[in-house]
C-alpha positions as CSV (number, residue, x, y, z in Angstrom):
1,M,-133.6,25.4,37.6
2,K,-132.3,22.1,39.0
3,K,-129.2,22.4,36.7
4,V,-128.4,25.8,38.0
5,F,-128.7,24.7,41.6
6,L,-126.5,21.7,40.9
7,L,-123.9,23.9,39.3
8,I,-123.9,26.1,42.4
9,L,-123.3,23.1,44.6
10,I,-120.5,21.9,42.4
11,V,-118.8,25.3,42.4
12,A,-119.2,25.7,46.2
13,G,-117.8,22.2,46.8
14,F,-114.8,23.0,44.5
15,Y,-114.2,26.3,46.3
16,S,-114.4,24.5,49.7
17,C,-111.9,21.8,48.5
18,S,-109.6,24.5,47.1
19,K,-109.7,26.4,50.4
20,D,-108.7,23.2,52.4
21,D,-105.7,22.5,50.1
22,K,-102.4,24.0,50.9
23,G,-101.9,27.2,49.0
24,Y,-99.7,30.2,49.0
25,L,-100.0,33.0,51.5
26,D,-99.2,36.2,49.6
27,I,-97.4,38.0,52.5
28,T,-93.8,39.1,52.4
29,V,-91.8,38.4,55.6
30,D,-90.6,41.7,56.8
31,Q,-87.0,41.3,58.1
32,N,-87.2,44.6,59.9
33,T,-89.8,43.2,62.3
34,I,-87.7,40.2,63.3
35,S,-84.7,40.2,65.7
36,F,-82.6,37.7,67.6
37,D,-81.1,37.7,71.1
38,A,-78.4,35.1,71.8
39,V,-79.1,33.1,75.0
40,E,-77.6,30.1,76.7
41,G,-78.2,27.1,74.4
42,G,-79.9,29.0,71.6
43,A,-81.6,32.2,70.8
44,I,-84.8,34.1,71.3
45,M,-86.4,35.2,68.0
46,R,-88.6,38.3,68.5
47,F,-91.2,39.4,66.0
48,T,-94.0,41.8,65.4
49,L,-97.1,40.9,63.3
50,D,-99.4,43.5,61.8
51,D,-101.4,41.5,59.2
52,P,-104.5,39.8,60.5
53,R,-104.1,36.9,58.0
54,I,-101.0,35.7,59.9
55,Y,-101.9,33.0,62.4
56,R,-98.5,31.5,63.0
57,V,-94.8,32.2,62.6
58,K,-92.6,29.3,61.5
59,A,-88.8,29.0,62.0
60,E,-86.9,26.1,60.5
61,Y,-83.2,25.4,61.1
62,N,-80.6,22.7,61.9
63,D,-79.4,22.3,65.5
64,Q,-75.8,21.7,66.6
65,Y,-76.2,18.0,65.9
66,G,-77.6,18.3,62.3
67,N,-81.2,17.6,63.3
68,N,-83.9,19.5,61.4
69,I,-85.8,21.6,63.9
70,V,-89.2,23.3,63.2
71,K,-90.5,25.8,65.8
72,M,-93.8,27.7,65.6
73,A,-95.5,30.4,67.5
74,S,-99.0,31.7,67.3
75,F,-100.0,35.3,66.5
76,A,-100.7,35.8,70.2
77,N,-97.0,35.6,71.0
78,D,-94.1,38.0,70.2
79,S,-91.2,35.6,70.6
80,L,-90.0,32.1,69.9
81,M,-87.2,30.1,71.6
82,L,-84.7,28.5,69.2
83,T,-82.9,25.6,71.0
84,G,-80.7,22.7,70.3
85,F,-77.2,24.1,70.9
86,N,-74.6,23.4,73.6
87,A,-71.5,25.0,72.2
88,P,-71.7,28.7,71.2
89,H,-72.5,29.2,67.5
90,Q,-72.3,32.1,65.1
91,N,-74.5,32.8,62.0
92,V,-76.9,29.9,62.3
93,H,-79.2,30.0,59.2
94,V,-82.9,29.9,59.9
95,L,-85.8,30.1,57.4
96,V,-88.7,32.2,58.7
97,S,-92.2,32.2,57.1
98,Y,-95.8,33.0,58.0
99,L,-98.8,30.6,58.0
100,D,-102.5,31.5,57.8
101,E,-105.4,29.7,59.5
102,N,-105.3,26.9,56.9
103,D,-101.5,26.5,57.2
104,N,-100.9,28.1,53.8
105,A,-97.3,29.4,54.0
106,S,-95.7,32.5,52.7
107,S,-92.3,32.5,51.0
108,S,-89.5,32.2,53.6
109,V,-86.7,34.5,54.3
110,D,-83.2,33.3,55.2
111,L,-81.9,34.9,58.4
112,T,-79.1,34.1,60.9
113,F,-78.7,34.1,64.6
114,N,-76.0,33.5,67.2
115,T,-76.1,31.4,70.4
116,L,-74.3,31.4,73.8
117,A,-72.8,28.4,75.4
118,S,-75.4,26.3,77.3
119,A,-75.1,25.6,81.0
120,V,-73.9,22.0,80.3
121,Y,-71.1,23.5,78.0
122,S,-70.0,26.4,80.3
123,F,-70.3,24.4,83.5
124,F,-66.5,23.9,83.6
125,D,-65.6,27.5,83.2
126,A,-66.0,28.0,86.9
127,A,-66.3,24.5,88.3
128,E,-64.1,23.5,91.2
129,V,-63.4,20.2,92.9
130,Y,-61.8,20.6,96.3
131,S,-61.0,18.7,99.6
132,Y,-63.8,17.7,102.0
133,W,-64.3,15.4,105.0
134,D,-63.6,11.8,103.9
135,G,-64.2,12.8,100.3
136,F,-64.5,15.9,98.1
137,A,-66.7,18.8,97.2
138,V,-67.9,20.3,93.9
139,S,-68.9,23.9,93.3
140,Y,-69.9,25.6,90.1
141,E,-71.5,28.7,88.7
142,A,-74.3,28.7,86.2
143,P,-76.4,31.2,84.2
144,E,-80.0,31.9,85.1
145,L,-81.2,30.1,82.0
146,V,-80.1,26.5,82.6
147,S,-80.8,23.0,81.3
148,G,-79.2,19.6,81.6
149,F,-77.4,17.5,84.2
150,A,-74.0,16.9,85.7
151,N,-72.7,13.4,86.5
152,V,-70.1,13.1,89.3
153,Y,-67.8,10.1,89.4
154,F,-64.7,9.1,91.4
155,M,-62.2,6.4,90.8
156,G,-62.8,3.6,93.3
157,T,-63.4,-0.1,93.7
158,N,-66.2,-1.6,91.7
159,P,-68.3,-3.5,94.3
160,V,-69.1,-6.2,91.7
161,T,-65.8,-6.8,89.9
162,K,-63.5,-5.6,92.8
163,E,-61.5,-3.8,90.1
164,R,-60.6,-0.1,90.0
165,D,-63.4,1.7,88.1
166,S,-65.3,5.0,87.8
167,I,-68.1,5.0,90.4
168,L,-71.1,7.3,89.9
169,V,-71.8,9.3,93.1
170,E,-74.6,11.5,91.9
171,T,-76.4,12.9,88.9
172,F,-78.0,16.3,89.6
173,P,-79.8,19.0,87.5
174,I,-77.7,22.1,87.0
175,K,-79.1,24.8,89.2
176,A,-79.6,28.4,88.1
177,G,-76.9,30.6,89.6
178,G,-74.7,27.7,90.7
179,D,-74.4,25.4,93.7
180,A,-72.1,23.4,95.9
181,R,-72.3,19.6,96.5
182,F,-70.5,17.7,99.2
183,Y,-69.6,14.0,99.1
184,S,-68.2,11.9,102.0
185,L,-67.3,8.4,100.8
186,D,-68.1,5.3,102.9
187,E,-65.4,3.4,104.7
188,S,-64.8,0.9,101.8
189,Q,-64.1,3.7,99.3
190,K,-62.1,6.2,101.5
191,S,-58.8,7.3,100.1
192,D,-56.2,10.0,101.1
193,Y,-56.5,11.4,97.5
194,N,-59.3,11.0,95.0
195,T,-59.6,11.2,91.2
196,V,-62.9,13.0,90.4
197,I,-64.6,12.9,86.9
198,I,-67.5,15.2,86.0
199,T,-69.5,15.0,82.8
200,T,-72.4,17.2,81.7
201,E,-75.3,16.1,79.5
202,D,-78.3,17.8,78.0
203,Y,-81.9,16.6,78.3
204,N,-81.4,14.3,75.2
205,Q,-78.6,12.5,77.2
206,R,-75.9,13.9,74.9
207,I,-72.6,14.4,76.7
208,A,-71.5,18.1,76.3
209,Q,-68.3,18.3,78.2
210,S,-66.2,16.4,80.7
211,N,-63.2,17.1,83.0
212,T,-61.0,15.2,85.4
213,W,-59.4,16.4,88.7
214,E,-56.6,14.2,90.1
215,N,-55.1,14.0,93.6
216,V,-57.9,15.8,95.4
217,E,-57.0,15.5,99.0
218,S,-59.5,13.9,101.4
219,F,-59.6,15.3,104.9
220,S,-60.0,12.9,107.8
221,R,-61.6,14.2,111.0
222,V,-60.1,13.4,114.4
223,R,-61.2,14.4,117.9
224,L,-59.2,17.1,119.3
225,P,-58.0,16.6,123.0
226,N,-60.3,18.9,124.9
227,T,-58.4,19.0,128.2
228,G,-57.0,22.4,127.3
229,F,-60.3,23.9,126.0
230,E,-62.0,26.8,127.7
231,L,-65.6,27.9,127.7
232,I,-65.7,31.6,128.0
233,D,-68.9,32.8,129.7
234,P,-69.2,36.6,128.8
235,F,-72.6,37.0,130.5
236,G,-71.7,35.0,133.7
237,L,-74.4,32.4,133.1
238,S,-72.6,29.3,134.1
239,I,-73.6,28.0,137.5
240,E,-70.3,27.3,139.4
241,D,-71.2,25.4,142.5
242,Q,-69.3,22.6,144.2
243,N,-71.4,22.4,147.4
244,D,-71.4,18.9,148.8
245,D,-72.9,20.0,152.2
246,N,-76.5,19.1,151.4
247,P,-76.5,15.2,151.7
248,S,-79.9,15.0,150.0
249,Y,-78.9,16.9,146.9
250,P,-75.1,17.4,146.6
251,V,-74.2,19.9,143.9
252,R,-71.4,19.6,141.3
253,F,-71.9,22.2,138.6
254,G,-69.3,24.0,136.5
255,K,-67.6,24.6,133.2
256,E,-64.8,22.3,134.1
257,Y,-67.0,19.2,133.7
258,L,-67.4,20.0,130.0
259,F,-63.8,18.9,129.4
260,D,-63.2,16.1,131.9
261,G,-63.7,13.2,129.4
262,D,-66.9,11.9,131.0
263,I,-69.2,11.9,128.0
264,K,-72.0,9.7,129.5
265,G,-72.3,10.5,133.2
266,S,-70.2,7.8,134.7
267,Q,-69.0,9.9,137.7
268,R,-72.6,10.5,138.7
269,L,-73.5,6.8,138.5
270,E,-70.3,5.8,140.4
271,N,-71.4,7.9,143.4
272,F,-74.9,6.5,143.2
273,T,-73.7,2.9,143.3
274,L,-71.5,3.7,146.3
275,G,-74.6,4.5,148.2
276,W,-74.3,8.3,148.0
277,P,-76.9,10.6,146.5
278,P,-75.5,11.4,143.1
279,A,-74.1,14.8,142.4
280,Q,-74.4,16.0,138.8
281,Y,-70.8,16.6,137.6
282,T,-72.1,18.6,134.7
283,F,-72.7,22.0,133.2
284,I,-75.8,24.1,133.5
285,A,-76.3,27.8,132.7
286,G,-79.1,30.2,133.5
287,P,-81.4,31.7,134.2
288,R,-82.1,33.2,130.7
289,A,-79.2,31.5,129.1
290,M,-81.0,31.7,125.8
291,Q,-82.2,35.3,126.0
292,D,-82.0,38.0,128.6
293,L,-84.9,40.2,129.8
294,D,-84.1,42.7,127.1
295,G,-84.3,40.1,124.3
296,N,-80.6,40.0,123.6
297,Q,-79.2,36.6,122.5
298,M,-77.0,35.0,125.0
299,Y,-73.9,33.0,124.0
300,F,-70.8,31.2,125.1
301,V,-67.4,31.2,123.4
302,L,-65.4,28.0,123.1
303,D,-61.7,28.5,122.9
304,I,-59.9,25.5,121.4
305,Q,-56.5,27.3,122.0
306,E,-55.1,26.6,118.5
307,K,-56.6,27.3,115.1
308,S,-57.9,24.2,113.3
309,I,-60.1,23.3,110.3
310,V,-63.1,22.1,112.3
311,G,-65.8,20.0,110.9
312,E,-68.0,19.0,113.8
313,L,-69.0,20.2,117.3
314,R,-70.7,17.8,119.7
315,L,-72.7,18.6,122.8
316,Y,-73.3,15.5,125.0
317,A,-76.1,14.6,127.4
318,L,-76.0,12.8,130.7
319,L,-77.4,9.3,130.3
320,S,-80.3,8.8,132.6
321,H,-80.3,6.3,135.5
322,G,-83.5,6.9,137.3
323,R,-82.6,9.6,139.8
324,M,-83.9,13.2,139.4
325,M,-81.5,16.0,138.9
326,N,-81.4,18.9,141.3
327,P,-85.1,19.9,141.4
328,T,-84.5,23.6,142.1
329,I,-82.7,24.3,138.9
330,Y,-83.9,21.4,136.7
331,N,-87.5,21.5,137.8
332,N,-87.3,17.7,138.0
333,D,-86.8,17.4,134.2
334,Y,-83.2,17.4,132.9
335,Y,-84.3,17.2,129.2
336,T,-86.3,20.4,129.0
337,K,-82.9,22.1,129.4
338,A,-81.4,20.2,126.5
339,P,-80.8,22.3,123.4
340,C,-82.8,21.6,120.2
341,K,-81.8,24.7,118.3
342,V,-78.1,25.8,118.2
343,K,-76.1,28.1,116.1
344,V,-72.3,28.1,115.9
345,Y,-70.0,30.8,114.6
346,G,-66.3,30.9,114.2
347,C,-63.6,33.6,114.3
348,N,-59.9,34.2,115.2
349,D,-60.0,37.7,116.6
350,Y,-62.4,37.3,119.6
351,V,-61.4,39.5,122.6
352,E,-63.2,39.3,125.9
353,S,-65.0,42.5,126.8
354,T,-66.4,44.0,129.9
355,D,-69.5,44.7,127.7
356,P,-70.5,41.3,126.4
357,T,-73.2,42.8,124.2
358,A,-70.5,44.6,122.2
359,E,-69.4,43.1,118.9
360,T,-66.1,41.4,119.6
361,G,-64.8,39.2,116.8
362,S,-65.4,38.9,113.1
363,W,-67.9,36.0,113.5
364,K,-68.9,33.9,110.5
365,E,-71.9,31.5,110.8
366,L,-70.6,28.0,110.3
367,G,-73.3,25.6,111.5
368,Y,-76.9,25.3,112.7
369,Y,-78.8,22.5,114.4
370,N,-82.5,22.8,114.2
371,E,-85.1,20.4,115.6
372,D,-88.7,21.0,116.7
373,P,-89.0,21.5,120.5
374,N,-92.0,19.2,120.4
375,A,-90.3,16.5,118.3
376,A,-91.3,12.9,119.2
377,S,-89.2,11.4,121.9
378,A,-87.7,8.8,119.5
379,N,-86.4,11.6,117.3
380,R,-84.6,13.6,120.0
381,W,-80.8,13.4,120.0
382,Y,-80.5,12.5,123.7
383,T,-82.7,9.3,123.6
384,N,-81.7,5.7,123.3
385,K,-81.9,5.0,119.5
386,E,-82.6,1.3,120.1
387,T,-85.7,1.9,122.3
388,G,-86.8,5.4,121.3
389,Y,-87.0,6.4,125.0
390,N,-84.6,7.9,127.6
391,Y,-81.8,5.8,128.8
392,D,-82.4,3.9,132.1
393,I,-78.9,2.7,133.1
394,Q,-78.5,1.0,136.5
395,T,-75.0,-0.4,136.4
396,L,-71.5,0.8,135.4
397,A,-71.2,-2.1,133.0
398,A,-74.4,-1.0,131.3
399,M,-73.0,2.6,131.2
400,E,-69.8,1.4,129.7
401,A,-71.7,-0.6,127.0
402,A,-74.1,2.2,126.1
403,D,-73.6,4.5,123.1
404,P,-73.2,8.2,124.1
405,A,-75.9,10.6,123.3
406,Y,-74.9,13.9,121.6
407,L,-76.1,16.7,119.5
408,S,-73.9,17.1,116.4
409,V,-73.5,20.5,114.7
410,S,-71.8,20.0,111.3
411,L,-69.8,23.0,110.4
412,D,-69.6,24.4,106.9
413,F,-66.3,23.5,105.1
414,D,-64.6,26.7,103.9
415,G,-61.0,25.5,104.2
416,N,-60.3,28.1,106.9
417,E,-58.9,27.6,110.4
418,Y,-60.7,28.9,113.5
419,R,-59.8,29.1,117.1
420,Y,-63.0,30.6,118.7
421,F,-66.5,29.2,118.4
422,R,-69.5,31.2,119.5
423,I,-72.3,28.9,120.7
424,E,-75.8,30.2,120.8
425,V,-78.6,28.1,122.2
426,L,-81.9,29.3,120.7
427,D,-84.3,26.9,122.2
428,T,-84.7,23.7,124.3
429,Y,-87.1,20.8,124.2
430,E,-90.6,20.7,125.6
431,N,-91.9,18.0,127.9
432,L,-94.5,16.2,125.8
433,W,-96.5,14.8,128.7
434,L,-96.8,17.7,131.3
435,P,-95.4,20.8,129.5
436,S,-97.1,23.2,131.9
437,Y,-95.4,21.5,134.9
438,F,-92.1,20.4,133.5
439,H,-91.1,23.5,131.8
440,N,-88.1,25.7,131.1
441,N,-89.6,29.1,131.6
442,D,-86.5,30.5,133.2
443,G,-84.4,29.6,130.1
444,Y,-81.8,27.2,131.6
445,V,-79.4,25.4,129.3
446,S,-77.5,22.2,130.1
447,F,-75.2,19.9,128.3
448,H,-72.6,17.5,129.7
449,E,-69.4,17.5,127.5
450,I,-68.1,19.4,124.5
451,E,-66.0,17.6,121.8
452,V,-64.5,19.1,118.6
453,F,-63.6,17.1,115.5
454,A,-61.1,18.7,113.2
455,K,-58.8,18.0,110.2
456,K,-56.2,15.4,110.9
457,N,-52.8,16.9,110.6
């Protein structure tokens, strides 16, 4: 009896060892249940399994660079991604087999698949390098299935060797659908024309393609003389008042002060230092210069008289010197009338209308400045950047030495010239200390000077 039991144990152990050893899975791979869809950088192998003994599907092939690739998918899947290609390929051989739960393999079948160009390979099909402010811009299109990176260089001066060399500006992941990147070079690298080099690489740091663009013009920005500019006020919001009769609060409000060259508030301080109560010599609009009672967005139209490629619009603020502005309009707080959200549009066919709510002009949105109305004082555009607080200027010499404070709206570069610019103020700042008292409930808007920076001819 003991011999019989021992024999049973030996047989059971042999069977167990045989089961663990790799064997042969007696299943034929059905080619009719397998198909391939070419995709960017490879192919999708689709399959259907109807035998419960199959635990995994195995695909073995060589990629574009001769590397042996093995991909597997479990019975719970119905597809497998075959990767490893940048250039498009036709009739790539792949061995497909089945595996059971013990990794016993069936015989394999030799199939073929095609691939599409990967994003790093097709990048240059629609890539463009074009002029930009003090540098250049790059735009490209890409498929939805993307992988890899692009490296952007320009020919400049190596800061170490002081020799002419290729300088890396940025390495960025290629974005599905495409993107545009903008590069303004610093003063030491600026040039009237640039040579730009772009290379693309996959995730294994293999260079797929490269291209060079020479003589890409760099646009310099200059300030346009604003003495001939006009601010068109379709809704009649600007307060035009030159009343000096009130000795306590002389008034100097009007659109004319937006283009008089006083970007800091020197005229106001000059009158104060002469012993006179200071008038404002500035621009303010309202009430409801942001929205009217019906909820319509108010706006102004800046006419720069001649079409230009414009890159920046600046709205300046009065630099504070300790005297309150006209309390009736400003409610004792100038800065709650300062814009914190501004949209700028451009067109060339604006026509003044007796109905300002009518659409007049083929406007294109070009720029947007957006800051929280409750932003910390140090972060607001009108504050002294050295102190983080409002300016407190007491002398003309200090005014002369101070940096101007301005809101800068960068305008999208599309290479087009525009003459008219629609300015919409969407919101103004809140007073952080006494918002319920120093408020802007009536929707006044104030800024001190307008400047425009455009392409240097």
